[in-house]
MARDOKE-689133 format. One record per residue (C-alpha): residue in one letter; x, y negated, z negated. Coordinates in Angstrom, 3 decimals, m for minus. Last residue first. Layout:
<rs>
+---+----------+----------+----------+
: r :       px :       py :       pz :
+---+----------+----------+----------+
: a :        X :        Y :        Z :
...
+---+----------+----------+----------+
</rs>
This chain:
<rs>
+---+----------+----------+----------+
: r :       px :       py :       pz :
+---+----------+----------+----------+
: y : m100.133 :  m46.618 :  m51.184 :
: g : m100.521 :  m47.034 :  m54.949 :
: n :  m96.942 :  m46.176 :  m55.931 :
: n :  m97.935 :  m42.934 :  m57.652 :
: l : m100.111 :  m41.961 :  m54.680 :
: a :  m97.287 :  m42.670 :  m52.237 :
: e :  m94.849 :  m40.702 :  m54.408 :
: q :  m97.244 :  m37.753 :  m54.484 :
: k :  m97.582 :  m37.828 :  m50.718 :
: q :  m93.791 :  m38.050 :  m50.320 :
: l :  m93.358 :  m35.121 :  m52.712 :
: q :  m95.827 :  m33.060 :  m50.689 :
: k :  m94.012 :  m33.939 :  m47.468 :
: q :  m90.681 :  m32.967 :  m49.037 :
: a :  m92.102 :  m29.621 :  m50.120 :
: e :  m93.305 :  m29.030 :  m46.556 :
: i :  m89.848 :  m29.840 :  m45.194 :
: l :  m88.317 :  m27.557 :  m47.826 :
: a :  m90.570 :  m24.676 :  m46.764 :
: n :  m89.656 :  m25.264 :  m43.121 :
: m :  m85.940 :  m25.198 :  m43.959 :
: t :  m86.313 :  m21.978 :  m45.946 :
: t :  m88.178 :  m20.271 :  m43.111 :
: m :  m85.579 :  m21.516 :  m40.604 :
: a :  m82.750 :  m20.211 :  m42.803 :
: s :  m84.440 :  m16.808 :  m42.971 :
: d :  m84.913 :  m16.683 :  m39.211 :
: c :  m81.293 :  m17.688 :  m38.649 :
: h :  m80.043 :  m15.050 :  m41.088 :
: n :  m82.232 :  m12.435 :  m39.382 :
: q :  m80.810 :  m13.452 :  m36.001 :
: l :  m77.276 :  m13.102 :  m37.387 :
: t :  m78.083 :   m9.574 :  m38.583 :
: k :  m79.604 :   m8.692 :  m35.209 :
: i :  m76.512 :   m9.986 :  m33.394 :
: t :  m74.239 :   m8.007 :  m35.710 :
: i :  m76.293 :   m4.847 :  m35.227 :
: n :  m76.343 :   m5.231 :  m31.438 :
: l :  m72.639 :   m6.071 :  m31.014 :
: e :  m71.601 :   m2.436 :  m30.715 :
: g :  m73.804 :   m2.131 :  m27.658 :
: s :  m71.483 :   m4.356 :  m25.636 :
: y :  m68.422 :   m2.096 :  m25.749 :
: r :  m65.136 :   m2.086 :  m27.646 :
: a :  m66.308 :   m4.653 :  m30.179 :
: i :  m63.542 :   m6.106 :  m32.339 :
: w :  m63.886 :   m4.997 :  m35.941 :
: y :  m65.171 :   m6.266 :  m39.274 :
: g :  m66.421 :   m4.280 :  m42.259 :
: d :  m67.956 :   m0.865 :  m41.696 :
: q :  m70.520 :   m0.630 :  m44.494 :
: p :  m71.428 :   m4.314 :  m44.897 :
: t :  m71.493 :   m4.741 :  m41.118 :
: g :  m69.403 :   m6.860 :  m38.792 :
: c :  m68.731 :   m7.083 :  m35.096 :
: i :  m66.333 :   m9.572 :  m33.559 :
: p :  m66.800 :  m10.129 :  m29.832 :
: y :  m64.419 :  m13.106 :  m29.547 :
: g :  m66.219 :  m15.881 :  m27.686 :
: d :  m64.781 :  m19.012 :  m29.291 :
: d :  m67.892 :  m19.227 :  m31.493 :
: r :  m67.043 :  m15.693 :  m32.649 :
: l :  m63.573 :  m16.918 :  m33.586 :
: k :  m65.142 :  m19.868 :  m35.427 :
: q :  m67.436 :  m17.493 :  m37.339 :
: i :  m64.434 :  m15.324 :  m38.210 :
: l :  m62.667 :  m18.473 :  m39.437 :
: i :  m65.632 :  m19.338 :  m41.660 :
: r :  m65.743 :  m15.791 :  m43.087 :
: v :  m61.991 :  m15.884 :  m43.779 :
: d :  m62.300 :  m19.322 :  m45.386 :
: r :  m64.995 :  m18.028 :  m47.734 :
: c :  m62.890 :  m15.020 :  m48.697 :
: n :  m59.846 :  m17.080 :  m49.702 :
: l :  m56.743 :  m17.036 :  m47.558 :
: g :  m53.495 :  m15.264 :  m48.445 :
: t :  m53.561 :  m13.378 :  m45.147 :
: n :  m53.583 :   m9.783 :  m46.384 :
: f :  m55.780 :  m10.503 :  m49.414 :
: a :  m58.252 :  m12.535 :  m47.379 :
: i :  m58.423 :   m9.826 :  m44.698 :
: n :  m59.101 :   m7.176 :  m47.316 :
: k :  m61.761 :   m9.344 :  m48.984 :
: h :  m63.321 :  m10.101 :  m45.596 :
: h :  m63.878 :   m6.397 :  m45.029 :
: k :  m61.868 :   m3.749 :  m43.199 :
: g :  m64.015 :   m0.603 :  m43.443 :
: c :  m62.719 :    1.208 :  m40.380 :
: p :  m64.901 :    0.071 :  m37.506 :
: e :  m62.737 :   m0.067 :  m34.389 :
: a :  m60.310 :   m2.501 :  m32.784 :
: p :  m59.120 :   m3.837 :  m36.135 :
: i :  m59.362 :   m7.442 :  m37.328 :
: e :  m56.173 :   m8.538 :  m39.111 :
: q :  m54.560 :  m10.172 :  m36.062 :
: l :  m57.720 :  m12.236 :  m35.618 :
: v :  m57.307 :  m13.652 :  m39.130 :
: l :  m53.807 :  m14.988 :  m38.415 :
: e :  m54.902 :  m16.208 :  m34.981 :
: k :  m57.771 :  m18.133 :  m36.558 :
: l :  m55.362 :  m19.550 :  m39.147 :
: f :  m52.956 :  m20.783 :  m36.452 :
: e :  m55.800 :  m22.320 :  m34.451 :
: i :  m57.112 :  m24.029 :  m37.584 :
: d :  m53.661 :  m25.430 :  m38.383 :
: g :  m53.238 :  m26.695 :  m34.828 :
: k :  m56.546 :  m28.540 :  m35.080 :
: m :  m55.425 :  m30.110 :  m38.372 :
+---+----------+----------+----------+
</rs>
């Protein structure tokens, strides 16, 4: 399986241009025969491997040519993390409320 992932990452990497030109995950999926979700996951894995892959809704994906190009992508990822943390905290609070209600219902 590890070899398959490496092959797929390389397949996706070959599709990512060196400058912003509107190449989105749908284009990469079409060109590679992968589905869009798998393309996004493989791009995440490539980023985890240290590839400086930028991405914006307007410009699609591209390999950063200089450090400043990563700023928008980093900010977008930070916003996603912040949003996920807010959602997680809200669910934790909801769970606590449910636990309190369950304790009351069970006479604890």
